[in-house]
N, C-alpha and C positions, 0 to 999 in steps of 0.2 A: 578549200572550197570544193564541195562535192557537186558535180554536175550529173543530173539524172540521165538515164538512158533515153527517156522521152525527149529531153531537151536536145541531146546529141542527134537523135533521129530527126527531129523537127528541123534543126539547123542544117543537116545534110540535105534534106528535101528543099529547103529554102535556097541553099547555095547552088544546088543543081538546076533550079528553075528560075532564078532571079534575073541574071544578065542585066543588072542596072535598073530594072523596073521595080516600083514599090510593091511589096506583098502586104496584103491587109487580111488579118484574121482576128476575129474577136475585137475589132477596133484597134488592134496593135499594128504597127507599121515597121517594116524592115526595108532599107534601101542599101544596096550593096553594089559598089563599083570597084573592079579590080583590073589593073593593067600590069603588064610585065609577065613574069612566070614564077611558078612555085609559091604563089601567095595562097593563104588559106584563111577562112573565116568560119566560125562556128558559134553557136549559142542557142538561146531559147528565150521565149517570153511567155508569161502567164499573167492573167489579170486583164486590165482594159486600158486602152489609150496610151500604151507605151510606144516609144519611138526610138528606133535604132538606125543610125546612119554610119556606114563604114565605107571609107575610100582608101584603097591601097594601090600604090604605084611603085614599081621596082621589082625586086625578087626576094623570095624567101621570107616575106613578112607574114605574120600571123596575128589573128585577133580572135579572142573568145569573149563573148559578152552575154550575160544573162540579166533578165529583168523580171522581177516578180512583184506585183502590186499594180498601181495605177498611176498614169500620167508621168512616168519616168522618162527621161531623155538622155540618150548617149550619142555622142559624135566622136568618131575615131578617124583620123587622117594620118596616113603614114606614107613616106616616100623613102627611097633608099633601099637598104638590104638588111635582111635578118633582124628586123625590129619585131618586138613582141608586145602585145597589149592584152591584159585580162581585166575586164570590168564586170562588176557584179552589183546589182541594185536590188534591194528588198525593202519595199515600203511605198510611199506616195510622193510624187513631185520631186524626186531627186534628179540632179543634173550632173552629167559627167562629160567632159570634153578633153580629148587627148590629141596632140599633134607631135609627131616625131619625124625628124629629118636626119639623114646620115645612116649609120649602120650600127647594128648590135646594141640598140637601145631597148630597155625593158621597162614597162610600166604596169603596175597592178593597182587597181582601185576597188574598194569594197565600201558600200554604203548600206546601212541598215537603219531604217527610221524614216523620217519625213523631212522634206524640204532641205536636204543637204546638197552642197555644191562642191565640186572639185574640178580643177583645171590643171593639166600637166602639159608643158611644152618642153621638149628636149631637142636641142640642135647639136649636131656633132656626132661623135661616136662613143659607144660604151657607157652611156648614161643609164642609171637605174633609179626608179622612183616607185614608192609604195605608199598608199594611204589606206587607212581603215577608219571610217566614220560610223559611229553608233550613237543613236539618239536623234534629236531634231535640231534643224537650223545650223548645222556645222558648215564651215567654209574652209577649204584648203586650196592653196595655189602653189605649184612648184614650177620653177623656170630654171633650166640648166642649159649651159652652152657647151 
């Protein structure tokens, strides 16, 4: 998945000015809370009424999230260490939720289309999950221990 320079620059600006407060631009919203050390978050939004919520607690966790379209929702919560999440949404009214606990977990989700939903929960260490949804009305749920 290619992330444009514009999205990377925008996410760097958001990450440097957020400090847990919502940022609203073009009716899009980003809320970012990070605790611990060495955590990183990046991404970008284009379109209208997209919502991105990232919470990271621990160390060395990373999140990259992009949203293109309208009314997409992504929620990422990670605790532990060296967990990684990549989420990408292109379309309308897609929903993604990821929660990881432990260490060295990796999740990647891609949604292209409308009204798709994916939820990933990984508890423990060394889990890996990947979903790719294309079309409309798809649902995927992954739960690992």
